[in-house]
C-alpha positions in Angstrom: 2.1 135.0 46.8 4.3 133.3 44.6 2.0 134.5 41.5 3.2 138.1 42.5 6.9 136.7 42.6 6.1 135.1 39.0 4.5 138.7 37.7 7.7 140.8 38.5 10.1 137.8 36.8 7.7 137.6 34.0 8.2 141.6 33.2 11.7 141.2 33.5 12.2 138.5 30.8 10.1 140.4 28.7 10.8 139.6 24.9 12.5 136.4 25.8 9.5 133.9 24.6 10.8 130.5 26.0 10.5 131.8 29.4 8.0 133.8 29.4 6.0 130.2 28.5 8.2 128.7 31.2 7.0 131.3 34.0 3.6 131.5 32.7 2.9 127.4 33.0 4.2 127.8 36.5 1.8 130.3 37.1 -1.0 128.7 35.9 0.1 125.0 38.4 0.8 127.1 41.7 -2.1 129.1 41.6 -5.2 127.1 41.9 -3.1 125.2 44.9 -2.9 128.5 46.7 1.0 127.7 48.0 2.3 130.2 50.4 5.9 130.9 50.7 7.4 130.5 54.4 7.5 134.4 54.5 3.8 134.5 54.3 3.4 131.9 56.8 6.6 131.7 59.0 5.5 129.8 61.6 4.2 126.6 59.2 8.7 125.9 58.8 8.9 125.9 63.0 6.2 123.4 63.2 7.7 121.0 60.9 11.0 121.0 63.1 8.8 120.5 66.3 7.1 117.7 65.2 10.5 116.1 63.7 11.5 116.4 67.7 8.9 115.2 69.2 8.9 112.2 66.7 12.9 111.6 68.1 12.0 111.9 71.6 10.4 108.4 71.3 13.1 106.6 70.3 15.4 107.7 73.2 17.9 105.6 75.0 15.9 104.2 78.3 19.1 105.4 79.9 18.4 109.5 79.7 15.4 108.9 81.9 16.6 108.4 84.8 19.9 111.2 83.5 22.9 109.2 83.2 24.3 106.9 80.2 24.8 102.7 80.1 28.6 102.0 82.2 31.3 101.5 80.1 31.8 97.9 79.8 35.1 95.9 79.8 36.5 94.6 76.1 37.0 91.0 74.6 40.3 92.0 74.9 40.0 92.4 78.8 39.1 89.4 79.4 41.5 87.9 77.2 44.2 89.0 79.3 42.8 88.2 82.5 42.5 84.6 81.7 45.8 84.8 80.5 47.3 86.6 83.0 45.4 85.8 86.5 47.1 83.0 88.2 43.7 82.2 90.0 41.7 81.1 86.9 42.6 77.8 84.9 42.4 78.8 81.0 41.6 75.1 80.4 38.0 75.6 81.6 37.5 78.5 80.0 35.7 78.8 76.5 35.2 81.2 73.3 32.1 82.0 71.5 32.3 83.8 68.1 30.8 84.5 64.6 32.1 82.7 61.6 31.3 84.6 58.5 29.9 81.6 56.8 28.4 79.0 59.8 27.0 81.3 62.4 28.1 81.3 66.2 30.9 78.6 67.2 32.0 77.4 70.5 36.1 76.8 71.0 38.0 75.9 74.2 40.2 79.4 74.9 43.7 77.6 74.6 42.8 76.3 71.3 43.2 79.6 70.2 46.8 82.1 69.5 45.9 85.2 71.2 49.1 87.0 69.5 48.8 90.2 66.7 46.9 88.2 64.2 49.7 90.3 61.7 52.3 88.2 63.1 50.7 84.5 62.0 49.9 82.2 59.7 47.2 80.0 58.1 48.6 77.0 60.7 46.9 78.3 63.8 43.7 79.4 65.3 43.1 82.9 65.5 40.7 85.0 65.1 40.1 89.1 65.2 38.5 90.1 68.9 35.7 92.2 67.2 34.0 88.5 66.3 34.1 87.5 69.9 30.3 87.1 71.2 31.2 85.8 74.6 33.5 83.7 76.9 32.1 81.0 79.1 33.6 79.6 82.1 32.5 75.6 81.6 29.1 75.9 80.8 28.5 79.3 82.7 28.3 82.5 80.5 31.0 85.1 82.4 30.7 87.3 79.9 28.5 88.2 76.6 28.9 91.3 74.4 24.8 91.1 73.0 23.6 90.8 76.6 25.5 93.2 77.9 27.0 90.6 80.7 30.1 91.0 82.7 31.1 88.8 85.5 34.7 88.8 84.6 34.3 92.4 85.8 31.6 93.6 87.0 31.6 96.7 84.7 28.1 96.2 83.8 26.8 96.0 87.0 27.6 92.5 88.9 27.9 92.6 92.0 29.8 88.6 92.7 33.9 88.9 92.1 34.5 86.3 89.2 36.0 84.1 91.8 32.9 84.0 94.0 30.7 83.2 90.9 33.1 80.3 90.0 33.0 78.9 93.3 29.7 78.7 93.4 28.8 77.1 90.2 31.2 74.7 90.9 30.0 74.1 94.0 26.0 73.7 92.7 27.7 72.1 89.4 30.9 69.3 90.1 32.6 67.7 88.0 31.1 64.4 87.3 34.2 62.6 85.4 37.9 63.1 85.9 38.5 63.5 82.3 38.2 67.1 82.7 40.3 67.6 85.9 42.8 65.4 84.1 42.8 68.2 80.8 42.6 70.9 83.4 45.8 70.2 85.1 48.0 69.0 82.1 49.7 72.2 81.8 50.0 72.8 85.6 53.4 70.7 86.3 56.4 72.9 85.5 57.9 69.3 84.9 55.5 68.1 82.2 56.6 66.0 80.2 58.6 66.7 77.0 56.3 64.3 74.8 53.1 65.7 76.5 53.5 68.6 74.0 50.7 68.3 71.4 48.3 71.3 70.6 45.1 69.5 72.7 46.6 69.6 76.3 49.6 72.4 75.8 48.3 75.0 78.5 50.3 76.9 81.2 47.6 78.4 83.5 47.8 78.3 87.5 45.0 75.9 89.7 43.5 77.6 92.2 45.0 76.7 95.6 42.0 75.3 97.0 41.1 72.7 94.0 42.6 69.4 93.9 42.7 66.8 90.7 43.0 63.3 90.4 46.4 62.5 88.5 45.8 58.3 88.2 44.4 58.8 84.6 47.4 61.3 83.8 50.3 59.6 81.1 53.0 58.6 82.8 54.8 56.3 80.4 55.3 57.1 76.4 56.3 54.8 73.5 58.8 56.4 70.9 61.0 56.4 68.1 65.1 58.2 69.1 65.7 60.2 66.7 69.9 60.0 66.3 70.3 60.7 62.9 73.5 63.0 63.2 71.9 65.5 60.4 69.2 65.9 61.7 70.5 66.1 64.9 73.1 68.7 63.5 70.3 70.6 62.0 68.2 71.1 64.8 71.2 72.1 66.6 71.3 74.9 64.0 67.7 76.2 64.3 68.2 76.6 67.8 71.4 78.3 67.4 69.6 80.5 65.0 66.1 81.2 67.5 68.9 81.6 70.0 70.2 84.7 67.8 66.8 86.5 67.4 65.8 86.0 71.0 68.1 84.6 73.6 65.8 84.2 76.1 64.1 81.2 74.6 67.5 79.0 74.7 65.6 77.6 78.5 62.7 76.0 76.3 64.9 74.2 73.8 65.1 70.6 73.3 68.3 69.0 74.5 69.2 67.1 71.4 69.8 64.0 72.9 66.1 63.1 73.8 65.3 64.3 70.1 62.1 61.4 69.5 58.9 61.3 67.8 56.0 59.8 70.3 54.0 57.1 69.1 52.0 56.7 72.1 51.2 57.9 75.4 49.9 55.3 78.3 49.2 55.3 81.7 50.6 52.1 83.4 49.5 52.3 87.2 51.9 49.5 88.8 54.3 46.6 88.1 51.5 44.0 86.5 50.8 46.9 84.2 54.6 47.7 83.4 54.9 43.9 82.7 52.1 43.5 80.2 53.1 46.5 78.5 56.5 45.3 78.2 55.1 41.7 77.1 53.0 43.4 74.4 55.2 45.5 72.6 57.4 42.4 72.2 54.6 40.6 70.7 54.0 43.3 68.2 57.1 42.5 66.6 55.8 39.2 65.3 52.0 39.8 65.7 52.2 43.0 63.4 55.0 40.9 60.9 57.3 43.6 61.5 59.7 41.4 61.1 58.6 40.3 57.0 57.8 44.7 56.4 60.2 47.2 54.3 61.8 49.3 57.1 60.4 52.4 58.4 61.6 55.8 57.5 61.2 59.3 57.7 61.9 62.3 56.2 61.9 65.1 58.5 61.3 68.1 56.3 60.1 71.8 57.6 59.4 73.2 60.7 55.6 73.5 62.3 53.7 74.5 65.2 51.6 73.8 68.2 49.4 77.0 68.3 52.6 78.6 68.8 53.5 77.0 71.7 55.4 73.9 70.6 57.6 74.5 67.6 58.6 71.1 66.0 60.5 69.8 62.7 58.1 68.3 60.7 58.0 64.5 59.5 56.6 64.0 56.0 53.5 62.0 55.6 54.0 58.5 56.0 51.2 56.5 55.5 53.5 53.3 56.6 54.0 55.0 59.0 51.0 56.2 60.2 49.3 52.8 59.3 51.9 50.6 61.8 50.8 53.7 64.8 47.7 52.5 64.9 48.1 49.1 64.5 50.6 49.3 67.5 48.6 51.3 69.7 45.4 48.5 68.3 47.4 46.2 70.0 48.4 47.7 73.3 44.6 48.3 73.8 43.6 44.6 73.2 46.4 43.8 75.4 44.8 45.7 78.1 47.1 48.7 78.2 45.5 52.3 79.2 46.1 54.5 75.5 45.7 57.6 75.2 43.9 58.6 72.0 42.3 61.8 72.9 44.3 63.7 70.3 44.7 63.8 66.6 48.3 62.4 66.2 50.4 64.5 64.5 54.1 62.6 64.1 56.6 65.7 65.2 60.7 66.1 66.7 59.9 69.0 69.1 62.6 71.8 69.2 61.3 74.0 71.1 58.3 74.4 74.4 57.4 77.1 75.7 57.5 76.6 80.0 55.9 78.4 82.1 58.2 81.0 84.0 58.9 81.9 80.6 55.6 82.7 79.6 55.8 84.7 82.5 59.2 86.2 81.8 58.3 86.9 78.5 54.3 88.2 79.2 53.4 85.7 76.0 52.2 82.1 76.2 53.1 82.6 72.4 56.9 81.9 70.9 57.3 84.9 68.3 56.9 83.2 64.4 60.1 86.2 63.4 62.7 84.1 65.3 62.3 81.1 63.2 60.4 82.1 60.1 63.6 82.4 58.2 64.3 78.4 58.7 60.8 77.1 58.0 61.4 74.9 55.1 64.7 74.0 57.0 65.4 70.1 55.1 66.3 67.8 58.0 66.9 65.0 57.4 65.8 60.9 57.0 65.3 59.1 60.1 65.5 55.2 59.9 63.0 54.0 62.5 65.0 51.2 63.8 63.9 50.8 67.3 60.9 51.7 69.8 61.6 52.4 73.3 59.3 52.0 76.2 60.0 55.1 78.3 59.1 57.0 81.8 58.2 60.6 81.9 60.8 61.5 84.0 63.9 63.7 84.5 65.6 60.8 84.4 68.1 59.8 81.6 70.1 56.6 80.3 74.0 56.8 79.8 73.8 58.6 76.2 71.3 61.2 77.4 68.1 59.6 76.2 65.3 59.0 78.2 65.5 55.9 80.6 63.6 52.8 79.2 61.9 49.9 80.3 62.5 47.7 77.5 63.0 48.7 73.6 62.2 47.0 71.0 63.8 46.4 67.2 61.6 47.6 64.3 63.9 46.0 61.9 63.1 43.4 59.5 66.7 41.6 59.5 67.3 41.6 63.6 66.9 39.1 66.0 64.9 40.1 68.9 66.2 40.4 72.3 67.6 37.9 74.4 65.2 35.9 76.0 67.5 36.3 79.0 67.3 39.9 79.0 63.9 39.7 78.3 62.8 38.0 81.1 64.6 40.2 83.7 62.6 43.3 81.9 59.5 41.5 83.0 
């Protein structure tokens, strides 16, 4: 009994009043409750331990009942790598659901993200830590979900079908009802994709599946642009390209030739000769309808380097409200004339310096330009470009005698010049 132990202690500490009072008080409180030590009742502790073990078993993983653990699930990193490098998959048809710390789950197209190491990126690109990724979708079909332990990408959690079979079955039962999805999907699939079609919303490199056909009729085949020919700007672009070549000589194959530097104003689809004539006429009418001959000359000041998802590196014009207003008014005028103008992306004025090509993606094993190759030149000042003429150009490999794009017509944007000679204009039509 505990009281016997207290008695021995009271004999030991006899003559020490304070300790004696404490021992006496403890004895008076313990004895009425008949408390016992584990030595007197040695099996009580083992009973408690057995009870704990019993309660713990109630929360046992169901997989333990069949004597095995849950299979290891492929990670988000594995899914990203497959979508990027599996040539049988269309990256443009995949989307990513991820957790935003303030909003919750957000879904965005796979190709909107930059999948490089986060430490190598800046705030201008869309990138997320992979642990925030919750799911991947092919069109509207979930093919990988972390919380649901769903994995159709690799079948690591028990899916019997291959991803190709899953996609084919889904496409057969959910045909694409509009051509726009097909157009978006095919934008990046031609090696000869135009040098103007380098905006961040359509720039992709995955290959189409061999048995999938697309409607190309809605794809841009012409564009309106300002030719960037100022000697200072051209020389500065060449200097930046030389700097990048010094960091990685392989990227030289992706440089924009300095003879074709331009700022795109509008992307167009002109299906036949009649539509081309209508567009030419509308551009020449724009000079008077927009009163360009009465306006101050437009000028772009190009200062600094930007990028579209680390895939396109460009010289960045400073924001110019007069220029943006002109672009909006010109596009509206073309639309009112029946010209097919593509306005599916936010307009970002830019002068392309470098654009990743599909062969280069394979060579580098990356979709992205390493920021270290140009970061030292990001603050470079390029100069000023007078917006003197607007050119209606073909999207093709054809070039004129000066090395610029072959154009159907060009229109003066300066207030103190006259429109083209009437004979020349009628010849174009």
